[in-house]
PDB file of N, CA, C and O in Angstrom:
ATOM      1  N   MET A   1    -105.348 -55.153  -1.985  1.00  0.00           N
ATOM      2  CA  MET A   1    -105.767 -56.115  -1.001  1.00  0.00           C
ATOM      3  C   MET A   1    -105.526 -55.514   0.380  1.00  0.00           C
ATOM      4  O   MET A   1    -104.425 -55.062   0.693  1.00  0.00           O
ATOM      5  N   LYS A   2    -106.545 -55.518   1.174  1.00  0.00           N
ATOM      6  CA  LYS A   2    -106.434 -54.945   2.507  1.00  0.00           C
ATOM      7  C   LYS A   2    -106.165 -56.050   3.513  1.00  0.00           C
ATOM      8  O   LYS A   2    -106.773 -57.119   3.486  1.00  0.00           O
ATOM      9  N   PHE A   3    -105.228 -55.747   4.400  1.00  0.00           N
ATOM     10  CA  PHE A   3    -104.939 -56.671   5.484  1.00  0.00           C
ATOM     11  C   PHE A   3    -105.740 -56.251   6.712  1.00  0.00           C
ATOM     12  O   PHE A   3    -106.244 -55.131   6.795  1.00  0.00           O
ATOM     13  N   SER A   4    -105.841 -57.150   7.635  1.00  0.00           N
ATOM     14  CA  SER A   4    -106.527 -56.804   8.876  1.00  0.00           C
ATOM     15  C   SER A   4    -105.684 -55.790   9.648  1.00  0.00           C
ATOM     16  O   SER A   4    -104.514 -55.582   9.327  1.00  0.00           O
ATOM     17  N   LYS A   5    -106.259 -55.177  10.637  1.00  0.00           N
ATOM     18  CA  LYS A   5    -105.556 -54.160  11.423  1.00  0.00           C
ATOM     19  C   LYS A   5    -104.285 -54.723  12.058  1.00  0.00           C
ATOM     20  O   LYS A   5    -103.327 -53.991  12.307  1.00  0.00           O
ATOM     21  N   GLN A   6    -104.288 -56.004  12.311  1.00  0.00           N
ATOM     22  CA  GLN A   6    -103.137 -56.643  12.956  1.00  0.00           C
ATOM     23  C   GLN A   6    -101.893 -56.561  12.062  1.00  0.00           C
ATOM     24  O   GLN A   6    -100.780 -56.445  12.576  1.00  0.00           O
ATOM     25  N   PHE A   7    -102.061 -56.620  10.730  1.00  0.00           N
ATOM     26  CA  PHE A   7    -100.922 -56.693   9.830  1.00  0.00           C
ATOM     27  C   PHE A   7    -100.636 -55.367   9.103  1.00  0.00           C
ATOM     28  O   PHE A   7     -99.733 -55.324   8.266  1.00  0.00           O
ATOM     29  N   GLN A   8    -101.361 -54.306   9.390  1.00  0.00           N
ATOM     30  CA  GLN A   8    -101.165 -53.059   8.673  1.00  0.00           C
ATOM     31  C   GLN A   8     -99.805 -52.418   8.964  1.00  0.00           C
ATOM     32  O   GLN A   8     -99.257 -51.745   8.091  1.00  0.00           O
ATOM     33  N   LEU A   9     -99.261 -52.599  10.127  1.00  0.00           N
ATOM     34  CA  LEU A   9     -97.994 -51.978  10.490  1.00  0.00           C
ATOM     35  C   LEU A   9     -96.798 -52.895  10.256  1.00  0.00           C
ATOM     36  O   LEU A   9     -95.666 -52.525  10.567  1.00  0.00           O
ATOM     37  N   TYR A  10     -97.032 -54.071   9.719  1.00  0.00           N
ATOM     38  CA  TYR A  10     -95.955 -55.036   9.510  1.00  0.00           C
ATOM     39  C   TYR A  10     -95.060 -54.606   8.356  1.00  0.00           C
ATOM     40  O   TYR A  10     -95.550 -54.200   7.302  1.00  0.00           O
ATOM     41  N   GLU A  11     -93.751 -54.696   8.555  1.00  0.00           N
ATOM     42  CA  GLU A  11     -92.771 -54.492   7.494  1.00  0.00           C
ATOM     43  C   GLU A  11     -91.799 -55.656   7.541  1.00  0.00           C
ATOM     44  O   GLU A  11     -91.279 -56.004   8.601  1.00  0.00           O
ATOM     45  N   SER A  12     -91.563 -56.247   6.395  1.00  0.00           N
ATOM     46  CA  SER A  12     -90.676 -57.400   6.334  1.00  0.00           C
ATOM     47  C   SER A  12     -89.231 -56.979   6.582  1.00  0.00           C
ATOM     48  O   SER A  12     -88.903 -55.793   6.559  1.00  0.00           O
ATOM     49  N   GLU A  13     -88.373 -57.974   6.820  1.00  0.00           N
ATOM     50  CA  GLU A  13     -86.958 -57.694   7.050  1.00  0.00           C
ATOM     51  C   GLU A  13     -86.320 -57.082   5.806  1.00  0.00           C
ATOM     52  O   GLU A  13     -85.450 -56.217   5.910  1.00  0.00           O
ATOM     53  N   ALA A  14     -86.749 -57.530   4.643  1.00  0.00           N
ATOM     54  CA  ALA A  14     -86.198 -56.987   3.401  1.00  0.00           C
ATOM     55  C   ALA A  14     -86.565 -55.509   3.252  1.00  0.00           C
ATOM     56  O   ALA A  14     -85.728 -54.695   2.862  1.00  0.00           O
ATOM     57  N   THR A  15     -87.806 -55.168   3.560  1.00  0.00           N
ATOM     58  CA  THR A  15     -88.241 -53.774   3.477  1.00  0.00           C
ATOM     59  C   THR A  15     -87.476 -52.913   4.470  1.00  0.00           C
ATOM     60  O   THR A  15     -87.057 -51.805   4.136  1.00  0.00           O
ATOM     61  N   LEU A  16     -87.293 -53.406   5.672  1.00  0.00           N
ATOM     62  CA  LEU A  16     -86.535 -52.664   6.681  1.00  0.00           C
ATOM     63  C   LEU A  16     -85.089 -52.464   6.237  1.00  0.00           C
ATOM     64  O   LEU A  16     -84.523 -51.389   6.434  1.00  0.00           O
ATOM     65  N   PHE A  17     -84.490 -53.491   5.638  1.00  0.00           N
ATOM     66  CA  PHE A  17     -83.112 -53.400   5.156  1.00  0.00           C
ATOM     67  C   PHE A  17     -82.996 -52.343   4.051  1.00  0.00           C
ATOM     68  O   PHE A  17     -82.093 -51.507   4.079  1.00  0.00           O
ATOM     69  N   ILE A  18     -83.905 -52.384   3.089  1.00  0.00           N
ATOM     70  CA  ILE A  18     -83.851 -51.434   1.975  1.00  0.00           C
ATOM     71  C   ILE A  18     -84.093 -50.013   2.466  1.00  0.00           C
ATOM     72  O   ILE A  18     -83.414 -49.085   2.026  1.00  0.00           O
ATOM     73  N   ASN A  19     -85.040 -49.830   3.361  1.00  0.00           N
ATOM     74  CA  ASN A  19     -85.292 -48.493   3.909  1.00  0.00           C
ATOM     75  C   ASN A  19     -84.080 -47.982   4.679  1.00  0.00           C
ATOM     76  O   ASN A  19     -83.738 -46.804   4.582  1.00  0.00           O
ATOM     77  N   GLY A  20     -83.436 -48.845   5.433  1.00  0.00           N
ATOM     78  CA  GLY A  20     -82.222 -48.457   6.155  1.00  0.00           C
ATOM     79  C   GLY A  20     -81.089 -48.101   5.210  1.00  0.00           C
ATOM     80  O   GLY A  20     -80.335 -47.159   5.453  1.00  0.00           O
ATOM     81  N   LEU A  21     -80.977 -48.862   4.131  1.00  0.00           N
ATOM     82  CA  LEU A  21     -79.946 -48.594   3.131  1.00  0.00           C
ATOM     83  C   LEU A  21     -80.184 -47.239   2.465  1.00  0.00           C
ATOM     84  O   LEU A  21     -79.241 -46.483   2.229  1.00  0.00           O
ATOM     85  N   LYS A  22     -81.433 -46.940   2.166  1.00  0.00           N
ATOM     86  CA  LYS A  22     -81.757 -45.650   1.545  1.00  0.00           C
ATOM     87  C   LYS A  22     -81.513 -44.492   2.514  1.00  0.00           C
ATOM     88  O   LYS A  22     -81.104 -43.410   2.093  1.00  0.00           O
ATOM     89  N   GLN A  23     -81.760 -44.709   3.796  1.00  0.00           N
ATOM     90  CA  GLN A  23     -81.503 -43.653   4.775  1.00  0.00           C
ATOM     91  C   GLN A  23     -80.002 -43.430   4.947  1.00  0.00           C
ATOM     92  O   GLN A  23     -79.562 -42.295   5.129  1.00  0.00           O
ATOM     93  N   ALA A  24     -79.224 -44.490   4.890  1.00  0.00           N
ATOM     94  CA  ALA A  24     -77.778 -44.371   5.044  1.00  0.00           C
ATOM     95  C   ALA A  24     -77.143 -43.717   3.824  1.00  0.00           C
ATOM     96  O   ALA A  24     -76.141 -43.014   3.951  1.00  0.00           O
ATOM     97  N   ASN A  25     -77.714 -43.940   2.646  1.00  0.00           N
ATOM     98  CA  ASN A  25     -77.171 -43.374   1.412  1.00  0.00           C
ATOM     99  C   ASN A  25     -78.313 -42.755   0.614  1.00  0.00           C
ATOM    100  O   ASN A  25     -78.916 -43.429  -0.221  1.00  0.00           O
ATOM    101  N   PRO A  26     -78.620 -41.486   0.860  1.00  0.00           N
ATOM    102  CA  PRO A  26     -79.760 -40.854   0.188  1.00  0.00           C
ATOM    103  C   PRO A  26     -79.598 -40.735  -1.324  1.00  0.00           C
ATOM    104  O   PRO A  26     -80.592 -40.585  -2.035  1.00  0.00           O
ATOM    105  N   LYS A  27     -78.381 -40.799  -1.824  1.00  0.00           N
ATOM    106  CA  LYS A  27     -78.136 -40.651  -3.257  1.00  0.00           C
ATOM    107  C   LYS A  27     -78.250 -41.985  -3.993  1.00  0.00           C
ATOM    108  O   LYS A  27     -78.015 -42.038  -5.201  1.00  0.00           O
ATOM    109  N   LEU A  28     -78.599 -43.044  -3.304  1.00  0.00           N
ATOM    110  CA  LEU A  28     -78.625 -44.389  -3.871  1.00  0.00           C
ATOM    111  C   LEU A  28     -79.578 -44.506  -5.065  1.00  0.00           C
ATOM    112  O   LEU A  28     -79.203 -45.059  -6.098  1.00  0.00           O
ATOM    113  N   GLU A  29     -80.780 -44.003  -4.938  1.00  0.00           N
ATOM    114  CA  GLU A  29     -81.755 -44.125  -6.030  1.00  0.00           C
ATOM    115  C   GLU A  29     -81.306 -43.353  -7.266  1.00  0.00           C
ATOM    116  O   GLU A  29     -81.487 -43.826  -8.388  1.00  0.00           O
ATOM    117  N   GLN A  30     -80.727 -42.177  -7.074  1.00  0.00           N
ATOM    118  CA  GLN A  30     -80.232 -41.398  -8.215  1.00  0.00           C
ATOM    119  C   GLN A  30     -79.088 -42.144  -8.905  1.00  0.00           C
ATOM    120  O   GLN A  30     -79.016 -42.161 -10.134  1.00  0.00           O
ATOM    121  N   ASP A  31     -78.202 -42.756  -8.133  1.00  0.00           N
ATOM    122  CA  ASP A  31     -77.109 -43.545  -8.711  1.00  0.00           C
ATOM    123  C   ASP A  31     -77.642 -44.740  -9.489  1.00  0.00           C
ATOM    124  O   ASP A  31     -77.100 -45.086 -10.539  1.00  0.00           O
ATOM    125  N   GLN A  32     -78.689 -45.367  -8.992  1.00  0.00           N
ATOM    126  CA  GLN A  32     -79.292 -46.493  -9.694  1.00  0.00           C
ATOM    127  C   GLN A  32     -79.882 -46.040 -11.033  1.00  0.00           C
ATOM    128  O   GLN A  32     -79.725 -46.725 -12.044  1.00  0.00           O
ATOM    129  N   ARG A  33     -80.553 -44.898 -11.039  1.00  0.00           N
ATOM    130  CA  ARG A  33     -81.130 -44.379 -12.284  1.00  0.00           C
ATOM    131  C   ARG A  33     -80.034 -44.045 -13.298  1.00  0.00           C
ATOM    132  O   ARG A  33     -80.188 -44.313 -14.490  1.00  0.00           O
ATOM    133  N   GLU A  34     -78.933 -43.462 -12.831  1.00  0.00           N
ATOM    134  CA  GLU A  34     -77.833 -43.122 -13.730  1.00  0.00           C
ATOM    135  C   GLU A  34     -77.192 -44.390 -14.301  1.00  0.00           C
ATOM    136  O   GLU A  34     -76.842 -44.428 -15.481  1.00  0.00           O
ATOM    137  N   GLY A  35     -77.040 -45.415 -13.482  1.00  0.00           N
ATOM    138  CA  GLY A  35     -76.484 -46.673 -13.966  1.00  0.00           C
ATOM    139  C   GLY A  35     -77.391 -47.341 -14.979  1.00  0.00           C
ATOM    140  O   GLY A  35     -76.917 -47.896 -15.970  1.00  0.00           O
ATOM    141  N   ARG A  36     -78.674 -47.293 -14.741  1.00  0.00           N
ATOM    142  CA  ARG A  36     -79.628 -47.875 -15.695  1.00  0.00           C
ATOM    143  C   ARG A  36     -79.570 -47.123 -17.013  1.00  0.00           C
ATOM    144  O   ARG A  36     -79.575 -47.739 -18.079  1.00  0.00           O
ATOM    145  N   ALA A  37     -79.515 -45.808 -16.953  1.00  0.00           N
ATOM    146  CA  ALA A  37     -79.459 -45.009 -18.173  1.00  0.00           C
ATOM    147  C   ALA A  37     -78.173 -45.304 -18.947  1.00  0.00           C
ATOM    148  O   ALA A  37     -78.175 -45.316 -20.178  1.00  0.00           O
ATOM    149  N   LEU A  38     -77.096 -45.537 -18.236  1.00  0.00           N
ATOM    150  CA  LEU A  38     -75.824 -45.806 -18.884  1.00  0.00           C
ATOM    151  C   LEU A  38     -75.836 -47.141 -19.614  1.00  0.00           C
ATOM    152  O   LEU A  38     -75.295 -47.253 -20.714  1.00  0.00           O
ATOM    153  N   LEU A  39     -76.452 -48.154 -19.009  1.00  0.00           N
ATOM    154  CA  LEU A  39     -76.379 -49.500 -19.562  1.00  0.00           C
ATOM    155  C   LEU A  39     -77.582 -49.892 -20.415  1.00  0.00           C
ATOM    156  O   LEU A  39     -77.426 -50.665 -21.360  1.00  0.00           O
ATOM    157  N   TRP A  40     -78.761 -49.392 -20.114  1.00  0.00           N
ATOM    158  CA  TRP A  40     -79.965 -49.924 -20.741  1.00  0.00           C
ATOM    159  C   TRP A  40     -80.705 -48.948 -21.620  1.00  0.00           C
ATOM    160  O   TRP A  40     -81.230 -49.344 -22.661  1.00  0.00           O
ATOM    161  N   ASP A  41     -80.768 -47.683 -21.242  1.00  0.00           N
ATOM    162  CA  ASP A  41     -81.541 -46.711 -22.015  1.00  0.00           C
ATOM    163  C   ASP A  41     -80.723 -46.293 -23.228  1.00  0.00           C
ATOM    164  O   ASP A  41     -79.672 -45.667 -23.090  1.00  0.00           O
ATOM    165  N   LYS A  42     -81.198 -46.635 -24.395  1.00  0.00           N
ATOM    166  CA  LYS A  42     -80.485 -46.352 -25.638  1.00  0.00           C
ATOM    167  C   LYS A  42     -81.204 -45.272 -26.430  1.00  0.00           C
ATOM    168  O   LYS A  42     -82.412 -45.077 -26.294  1.00  0.00           O
ATOM    169  N   ALA A  43     -80.440 -44.578 -27.255  1.00  0.00           N
ATOM    170  CA  ALA A  43     -81.027 -43.564 -28.128  1.00  0.00           C
ATOM    171  C   ALA A  43     -81.842 -44.257 -29.210  1.00  0.00           C
ATOM    172  O   ALA A  43     -81.554 -45.400 -29.566  1.00  0.00           O
ATOM    173  N   PRO A  44     -82.858 -43.578 -29.738  1.00  0.00           N
ATOM    174  CA  PRO A  44     -83.655 -44.190 -30.814  1.00  0.00           C
ATOM    175  C   PRO A  44     -82.794 -44.466 -32.053  1.00  0.00           C
ATOM    176  O   PRO A  44     -81.838 -43.743 -32.332  1.00  0.00           O
ATOM    177  N   ILE A  45     -83.147 -45.507 -32.776  1.00  0.00           N
ATOM    178  CA  ILE A  45     -82.396 -45.917 -33.955  1.00  0.00           C
ATOM    179  C   ILE A  45     -82.860 -45.105 -35.158  1.00  0.00           C
ATOM    180  O   ILE A  45     -84.060 -44.967 -35.399  1.00  0.00           O
ATOM    181  N   ASP A  46     -81.906 -44.572 -35.908  1.00  0.00           N
ATOM    182  CA  ASP A  46     -82.206 -43.880 -37.151  1.00  0.00           C
ATOM    183  C   ASP A  46     -82.394 -44.946 -38.229  1.00  0.00           C
ATOM    184  O   ASP A  46     -81.432 -45.613 -38.610  1.00  0.00           O
ATOM    185  N   LEU A  47     -83.621 -45.114 -38.725  1.00  0.00           N
ATOM    186  CA  LEU A  47     -83.931 -46.201 -39.643  1.00  0.00           C
ATOM    187  C   LEU A  47     -83.228 -46.048 -40.989  1.00  0.00           C
ATOM    188  O   LEU A  47     -82.835 -47.048 -41.590  1.00  0.00           O
ATOM    189  N   ASP A  48     -83.064 -44.819 -41.471  1.00  0.00           N
ATOM    190  CA  ASP A  48     -82.357 -44.613 -42.735  1.00  0.00           C
ATOM    191  C   ASP A  48     -80.891 -45.021 -42.607  1.00  0.00           C
ATOM    192  O   ASP A  48     -80.339 -45.685 -43.484  1.00  0.00           O
ATOM    193  N   ASN A  49     -80.285 -44.622 -41.525  1.00  0.00           N
ATOM    194  CA  ASN A  49     -78.890 -44.987 -41.294  1.00  0.00           C
ATOM    195  C   ASN A  49     -78.740 -46.498 -41.128  1.00  0.00           C
ATOM    196  O   ASN A  49     -77.794 -47.086 -41.651  1.00  0.00           O
ATOM    197  N   GLN A  50     -79.661 -47.128 -40.408  1.00  0.00           N
ATOM    198  CA  GLN A  50     -79.602 -48.573 -40.201  1.00  0.00           C
ATOM    199  C   GLN A  50     -79.767 -49.323 -41.524  1.00  0.00           C
ATOM    200  O   GLN A  50     -79.104 -50.337 -41.742  1.00  0.00           O
ATOM    201  N   GLN A  51     -80.641 -48.838 -42.407  1.00  0.00           N
ATOM    202  CA  GLN A  51     -80.836 -49.471 -43.710  1.00  0.00           C
ATOM    203  C   GLN A  51     -79.563 -49.351 -44.542  1.00  0.00           C
ATOM    204  O   GLN A  51     -79.172 -50.303 -45.218  1.00  0.00           O
ATOM    205  N   ARG A  52     -78.911 -48.183 -44.499  1.00  0.00           N
ATOM    206  CA  ARG A  52     -77.676 -47.983 -45.245  1.00  0.00           C
ATOM    207  C   ARG A  52     -76.570 -48.910 -44.739  1.00  0.00           C
ATOM    208  O   ARG A  52     -75.799 -49.446 -45.535  1.00  0.00           O
ATOM    209  N   VAL A  53     -76.488 -49.097 -43.434  1.00  0.00           N
ATOM    210  CA  VAL A  53     -75.492 -49.997 -42.854  1.00  0.00           C
ATOM    211  C   VAL A  53     -75.770 -51.441 -43.275  1.00  0.00           C
ATOM    212  O   VAL A  53     -74.849 -52.179 -43.625  1.00  0.00           O
ATOM    213  N   ASP A  54     -77.035 -51.838 -43.239  1.00  0.00           N
ATOM    214  CA  ASP A  54     -77.396 -53.205 -43.633  1.00  0.00           C
ATOM    215  C   ASP A  54     -77.101 -53.467 -45.111  1.00  0.00           C
ATOM    216  O   ASP A  54     -76.645 -54.554 -45.468  1.00  0.00           O
ATOM    217  N   GLU A  55     -77.357 -52.488 -45.961  1.00  0.00           N
ATOM    218  CA  GLU A  55     -77.113 -52.657 -47.391  1.00  0.00           C
ATOM    219  C   GLU A  55     -75.629 -52.681 -47.724  1.00  0.00           C
ATOM    220  O   GLU A  55     -75.234 -53.301 -48.712  1.00  0.00           O
ATOM    221  N   SER A  56     -74.802 -52.025 -46.929  1.00  0.00           N
ATOM    222  CA  SER A  56     -73.369 -51.976 -47.213  1.00  0.00           C
ATOM    223  C   SER A  56     -72.603 -53.138 -46.588  1.00  0.00           C
ATOM    224  O   SER A  56     -71.382 -53.216 -46.718  1.00  0.00           O
ATOM    225  N   HIS A  57     -73.303 -54.031 -45.918  1.00  0.00           N
ATOM    226  CA  HIS A  57     -72.661 -55.167 -45.267  1.00  0.00           C
ATOM    227  C   HIS A  57     -72.179 -56.184 -46.302  1.00  0.00           C
ATOM    228  O   HIS A  57     -72.918 -56.543 -47.219  1.00  0.00           O
ATOM    229  N   ILE A  58     -70.948 -56.641 -46.151  1.00  0.00           N
ATOM    230  CA  ILE A  58     -70.379 -57.654 -47.039  1.00  0.00           C
ATOM    231  C   ILE A  58     -70.158 -58.914 -46.214  1.00  0.00           C
ATOM    232  O   ILE A  58     -69.556 -58.858 -45.142  1.00  0.00           O
ATOM    233  N   ASP A  59     -70.644 -60.051 -46.711  1.00  0.00           N
ATOM    234  CA  ASP A  59     -70.472 -61.307 -45.994  1.00  0.00           C
ATOM    235  C   ASP A  59     -69.006 -61.717 -45.990  1.00  0.00           C
ATOM    236  O   ASP A  59     -68.299 -61.586 -46.990  1.00  0.00           O
ATOM    237  N   GLN A  60     -68.573 -62.213 -44.850  1.00  0.00           N
ATOM    238  CA  GLN A  60     -67.201 -62.660 -44.702  1.00  0.00           C
ATOM    239  C   GLN A  60     -67.128 -64.120 -45.129  1.00  0.00           C
ATOM    240  O   GLN A  60     -68.052 -64.895 -44.882  1.00  0.00           O
ATOM    241  N   GLN A  61     -66.017 -64.491 -45.777  1.00  0.00           N
ATOM    242  CA  GLN A  61     -65.871 -65.886 -46.180  1.00  0.00           C
ATOM    243  C   GLN A  61     -65.675 -66.756 -44.946  1.00  0.00           C
ATOM    244  O   GLN A  61     -65.300 -66.265 -43.881  1.00  0.00           O
ATOM    245  N   ALA A  62     -65.929 -68.042 -45.099  1.00  0.00           N
ATOM    246  CA  ALA A  62     -65.943 -68.961 -43.967  1.00  0.00           C
ATOM    247  C   ALA A  62     -64.591 -69.020 -43.259  1.00  0.00           C
ATOM    248  O   ALA A  62     -64.535 -68.998 -42.029  1.00  0.00           O
ATOM    249  N   TYR A  63     -63.521 -69.093 -44.014  1.00  0.00           N
ATOM    250  CA  TYR A  63     -62.198 -69.151 -43.405  1.00  0.00           C
ATOM    251  C   TYR A  63     -61.424 -67.931 -43.908  1.00  0.00           C
ATOM    252  O   TYR A  63     -61.017 -67.883 -45.068  1.00  0.00           O
ATOM    253  N   VAL A  64     -61.229 -66.968 -43.046  1.00  0.00           N
ATOM    254  CA  VAL A  64     -60.736 -65.669 -43.484  1.00  0.00           C
ATOM    255  C   VAL A  64     -59.282 -65.700 -43.978  1.00  0.00           C
ATOM    256  O   VAL A  64     -58.879 -64.827 -44.746  1.00  0.00           O
ATOM    257  N   TYR A  65     -58.498 -66.681 -43.553  1.00  0.00           N
ATOM    258  CA  TYR A  65     -57.086 -66.694 -43.923  1.00  0.00           C
ATOM    259  C   TYR A  65     -56.847 -67.450 -45.231  1.00  0.00           C
ATOM    260  O   TYR A  65     -55.728 -67.454 -45.742  1.00  0.00           O
ATOM    261  N   GLN A  66     -57.857 -68.072 -45.763  1.00  0.00           N
ATOM    262  CA  GLN A  66     -57.704 -68.811 -47.011  1.00  0.00           C
ATOM    263  C   GLN A  66     -57.867 -67.827 -48.171  1.00  0.00           C
ATOM    264  O   GLN A  66     -58.844 -67.080 -48.239  1.00  0.00           O
ATOM    265  N   THR A  67     -56.893 -67.844 -49.079  1.00  0.00           N
ATOM    266  CA  THR A  67     -56.994 -66.974 -50.246  1.00  0.00           C
ATOM    267  C   THR A  67     -57.698 -67.702 -51.365  1.00  0.00           C
ATOM    268  O   THR A  67     -57.576 -68.919 -51.507  1.00  0.00           O
ATOM    269  N   LYS A  68     -58.430 -66.957 -52.153  1.00  0.00           N
ATOM    270  CA  LYS A  68     -59.130 -67.560 -53.304  1.00  0.00           C
ATOM    271  C   LYS A  68     -58.138 -67.687 -54.438  1.00  0.00           C
ATOM    272  O   LYS A  68     -57.515 -66.698 -54.823  1.00  0.00           O
ATOM    273  N   SER A  69     -57.978 -68.875 -54.980  1.00  0.00           N
ATOM    274  CA  SER A  69     -57.019 -69.093 -56.058  1.00  0.00           C
ATOM    275  C   SER A  69     -57.722 -69.286 -57.360  1.00  0.00           C
ATOM    276  O   SER A  69     -57.074 -69.484 -58.388  1.00  0.00           O
TER     277      SER A  69
END
């Protein structure tokens, strides 16, 4: 969407703040990518291993401290 010539040079306060923050800390974007990779990017799941884990699962009884008599 094209704006008229009057609004082409406009930058919002939020954009100015973010640009200023990036200029003050040039490593900010790299730190954000590293944090995302640490928390969100996961290794692919090995389906054979996952199937083996699911098959070896034993259901826990409802009240774990009660002994079966």
